[in-house]
C-alpha positions as CSV (number, residue, x, y, z in Angstrom):
1,M,-18.3,1.6,4.0
2,K,-14.7,1.8,4.8
3,R,-12.4,-0.7,4.4
4,E,-8.7,-1.0,3.8
5,V,-7.5,-1.3,0.3
6,F,-4.5,-2.3,-1.2
7,F,-2.6,-1.3,-4.7
8,L,0.4,-2.7,-6.8
9,I,1.6,0.5,-8.7
10,G,3.9,0.4,-11.6
11,P,5.7,2.7,-13.9
12,G,4.0,6.1,-14.6
13,D,1.2,5.7,-11.5
14,V,-0.6,3.0,-13.4
15,V,-2.9,0.6,-11.2
16,L,-1.4,-3.1,-11.7
17,W,-3.7,-4.5,-9.4
18,S,-5.8,-4.2,-6.5
19,D,-8.0,-5.9,-3.3
20,A,-9.7,-4.9,-0.8
21,G,-10.8,-5.9,2.9
22,E,-14.1,-6.3,4.4
23,T,-13.6,-4.0,7.0
24,A,-11.5,-0.5,7.8
25,L,-9.3,-2.6,10.4
26,A,-7.6,-5.1,8.4
27,L,-6.7,-6.3,5.0
28,P,-6.3,-10.5,5.9
29,D,-3.4,-12.3,3.8
30,S,-4.2,-13.2,0.5
31,R,-2.5,-15.8,-1.9
32,A,-4.3,-13.8,-4.7
33,R,-2.3,-10.5,-3.3
34,W,1.5,-12.3,-3.2
35,E,0.7,-14.0,-6.7
36,A,-0.2,-10.5,-8.3
37,I,3.3,-9.2,-6.5
38,W,5.3,-11.9,-8.0
39,A,3.5,-11.7,-11.4
40,H,4.4,-7.9,-11.5
41,R,7.7,-8.0,-9.7
42,A,9.7,-6.7,-12.8
43,D,7.2,-3.7,-13.0
44,L,6.5,-3.6,-9.6
45,V,7.2,0.8,-8.3
46,E,5.1,0.9,-5.5
47,L,2.9,-1.3,-2.8
48,A,0.2,1.2,-1.1
49,H,-2.4,0.2,1.3
50,S,-4.9,2.6,3.2
51,H,-5.4,2.9,7.0
52,P,-9.1,4.4,6.6
53,V,-9.3,5.1,10.3
54,G,-5.9,5.3,11.2
55,P,-3.5,5.1,12.4
56,D,-0.9,7.6,10.6
57,A,2.0,4.9,11.1
58,F,3.0,1.6,9.3
59,S,1.8,-1.2,11.7
60,A,4.5,-3.5,12.9
61,E,3.1,-6.0,10.4
62,D,3.4,-3.7,7.4
63,A,7.0,-3.6,8.7
64,S,8.0,-6.9,8.8
65,T,6.1,-7.1,5.4
66,M,7.8,-4.3,3.7
67,V,11.1,-6.2,5.0
68,A,10.7,-9.1,3.5
69,L,9.0,-8.1,-0.2
70,D,12.3,-6.1,-0.4
71,Q,14.5,-9.0,0.5
72,A,12.4,-11.5,-1.7
73,L,12.6,-9.1,-5.1
74,G,16.1,-8.2,-3.8
75,R,15.6,-4.2,-4.4
76,R,14.0,-1.7,-1.8
77,L,10.5,-0.9,-3.6
78,R,8.3,2.1,-2.1
79,F,5.5,1.6,0.1
80,S,3.1,3.9,1.1
81,L,0.1,4.6,2.9
82,V,-3.1,6.6,2.5
83,T,-4.9,7.9,5.4
84,P,-8.1,10.0,6.4
85,T,-5.4,13.1,6.3
86,Q,-2.3,12.0,4.2
87,Y,-0.6,10.3,1.8
88,L,2.6,8.9,3.5
89,V,5.8,6.8,2.5
90,R,8.3,4.9,4.0
91,G,11.2,6.7,5.2
92,D,14.9,5.7,5.8
93,G,14.1,3.4,8.4
94,D,10.3,2.0,8.4
95,D,9.0,5.2,9.7
96,A,5.9,7.5,7.6
97,V,6.9,10.1,6.0
98,A,4.4,12.9,4.3
99,A,4.9,13.2,0.8
100,P,3.0,14.7,-2.2
101,A,0.1,12.0,-3.4
102,P,0.4,10.6,-6.7
103,S,-2.3,10.5,-9.4
104,W,-4.0,7.2,-8.1
105,V,-4.2,8.5,-4.3
106,P,-8.3,9.5,-5.3
107,S,-9.0,6.3,-6.2
108,L,-7.7,4.7,-3.5
109,R,-9.8,6.9,-0.9
110,R,-12.6,6.4,-3.0
111,A,-12.1,2.5,-2.9
112,S,-11.6,2.9,0.8
113,G,-14.5,5.1,1.9
114,L,-12.5,7.8,2.7
115,D,-14.3,10.3,0.3
């Protein structure tokens, strides 16, 4: 089953927390996710999620969330996206740029139904 999955990543590519949606098209807002982000804010390095059926780009909702989180935490975080064919990170703007995949990407791909 394909579904959108979310990971909080800490130092050393450690997965600090994860959750998953019920469909491949959306990850509904979650109080538990926001609480996990806040609880791990000091160690938080990267926020990653999947688009199991594409697109290979951050959505408008992704972009507004990235800006809000950067402002709330007072620093620029790394945001990434795992698609059926790529691992992408936020570039200088909110665009998606291809990058080498870290060690946790296969786990996110499996959880998203991409393998």
